[in-house]
C-alpha positions in Angstrom: 1.7 -0.5 -31.4 3.9 1.4 -28.9 6.5 -1.2 -28.7 7.8 -1.0 -32.2 9.7 1.7 -34.1 9.4 4.7 -34.1 7.6 4.4 -30.7 9.9 2.0 -29.0 9.3 1.9 -25.3 12.3 1.5 -22.9 12.2 0.8 -19.2 15.0 3.3 -18.4 13.5 6.2 -20.3 10.0 5.4 -19.0 11.4 5.8 -15.5 13.3 9.0 -16.3 10.1 10.5 -18.0 7.9 9.6 -15.0 10.4 10.8 -12.4 10.8 14.1 -14.3 7.1 14.6 -14.5 6.6 14.0 -10.8 9.6 16.0 -9.7 9.0 19.0 -12.0 7.0 21.7 -10.3 3.6 22.1 -11.9 0.7 24.4 -10.9 -1.7 22.8 -13.3 -2.2 19.3 -11.8 -1.1 17.1 -8.9 -0.9 14.0 -11.1 0.8 14.5 -14.5 -0.8 11.4 -15.9 -4.4 10.8 -16.8 -5.9 7.6 -15.3 -5.8 6.0 -18.7 -2.1 6.9 -19.2 -1.3 5.6 -15.8 -3.1 2.3 -16.4 -1.4 1.8 -19.8 2.0 2.6 -18.2 1.5 0.2 -15.3 0.2 -2.5 -17.6 3.3 -2.2 -19.9 5.7 -2.1 -16.9 4.2 -5.1 -15.2 4.3 -7.1 -18.5 8.0 -6.6 -18.5 8.6 -8.9 -15.6 9.9 -12.0 -17.4 8.0 -15.3 -17.0 7.7 -15.5 -13.3 6.3 -19.0 -13.6 9.0 -20.2 -16.0 12.1 -22.1 -14.8 14.4 -20.1 -17.1 17.4 -18.1 -15.9 15.7 -14.9 -16.7 12.5 -15.8 -14.8 11.5 -13.0 -12.4 13.8 -10.3 -13.9 12.6 -7.4 -15.9 13.2 -6.7 -19.6 13.9 -3.2 -20.7 12.3 -3.6 -24.1 9.6 -5.9 -25.6 11.2 -9.1 -26.9 14.5 -8.7 -25.1 15.9 -10.9 -22.2 15.8 -9.9 -18.6 18.6 -7.7 -17.3 19.3 -6.9 -13.7 19.3 -3.1 -14.2 15.8 -3.1 -15.5 14.6 -4.6 -12.2 15.3 -1.1 -10.9 14.3 1.0 -14.0 10.9 -0.8 -14.4 10.4 -1.3 -10.7 11.1 2.4 -9.8 8.8 3.5 -12.7 6.0 1.3 -11.3 6.6 2.8 -7.8 6.6 6.3 -9.2 3.4 5.8 -11.3 1.2 3.7 -9.0 0.3 2.8 -5.5 -0.4 -0.8 -6.3 3.1 -2.0 -7.3 3.5 -4.4 -4.4 0.4 -6.2 -5.6 1.7 -6.7 -9.1 5.5 -7.3 -8.7 6.4 -10.9 -8.0 9.1 -10.2 -5.3 10.3 -13.7 -4.7 11.1 -14.4 -8.4 12.7 -11.0 -8.7 15.0 -11.7 -5.8 15.8 -15.2 -7.2 16.7 -13.7 -10.6 19.0 -11.1 -9.0 20.6 -13.8 -6.8 21.4 -15.8 -10.0 23.1 -12.7 -11.3 25.4 -12.5 -8.2 29.1 -13.2 -8.8 30.6 -15.7 -6.3 33.3 -13.2 -5.4 31.0 -10.2 -5.0 28.9 -7.9 -7.2 25.9 -8.4 -9.5 26.1 -8.8 -13.2 23.7 -7.9 -16.0 22.6 -11.5 -16.5 23.6 -14.8 -15.0 27.1 -15.9 -16.0 28.6 -12.5 -16.9 31.1 -10.5 -14.8 29.6 -8.0 -12.3 30.0 -4.3 -12.5 29.1 -1.4 -10.1 26.2 -0.1 -12.3 24.3 -3.4 -12.3 25.3 -4.1 -8.6 23.9 -0.8 -7.4 20.7 -0.9 -9.4 20.0 -4.5 -8.4 20.4 -3.6 -4.7 18.2 -0.5 -5.3 15.5 -2.8 -6.8 15.7 -5.0 -3.7 15.3 -2.0 -1.5 12.0 -1.2 -3.2 10.9 -4.8 -3.5 12.4 -7.0 -0.8 11.4 -10.7 -1.2 8.5 -11.9 0.8 9.4 -14.1 3.8 9.8 -17.7 2.7 8.0 -18.8 5.8 5.9 -17.2 8.5 9.1 -15.9 10.1 10.3 -12.3 9.6 12.8 -11.6 6.7 16.3 -12.3 7.9 18.3 -9.2 8.7 20.3 -9.6 5.4 17.1 -8.8 3.5 16.2 -5.7 5.6 17.1 -2.9 3.2 16.4 0.8 3.8 13.4 2.3 2.0 14.3 3.9 -1.3 12.7 7.0 -2.8 12.0 6.0 -6.4 12.0 9.6 -7.7 15.5 10.5 -6.5 16.9 7.0 -6.3 18.1 7.6 -2.8 17.3 6.5 0.7 14.1 8.2 2.0 16.1 10.1 4.6 18.5 11.4 2.0 15.7 12.3 -0.4 13.9 14.3 2.3 17.1 16.2 3.2 17.7 16.9 -0.5 14.1 18.1 -1.1 14.4 20.4 1.9 17.9 21.9 1.4 18.7 21.6 -2.3 15.4 23.1 -3.5 16.1 26.2 -1.5 12.6 26.0 0.0 13.8 24.8 3.4 16.2 27.7 4.1 
């Protein structure tokens, strides 16, 4: 089983591995994963969204490892890995429970914590907002999302706004000069 030692899967390292594979230049193939590898990866990542139908505090968040509790940063790590490895992530991520989980991690004076009830920190705050940029909640009614939920689109490979990522790809790689 891939989720036990010595083959312990982690949401963060899965994202880093996928982003590295897709960002590294390769003349051999356009897609570094076989269809089977991609399907296994997507299946594992989707299974990490904690009990979206439960009424627990962790419901809707993502776990970083099998058997652990949901943590706000893994909403980014697993969500970005899904975005990087598939084109179907919007069909499989439950965006409303995800947003509700992250809202429960909000601190009343600002910031977002790892889990509900802890103190916020910049790391979890940023990654939570980045996750919401990739997976904004669906409108609660037939109306448009309120402006407070209209986030800029995030490039999952560079973890930056699409405009910033395009600029970086053009000028930092040296190919655009």
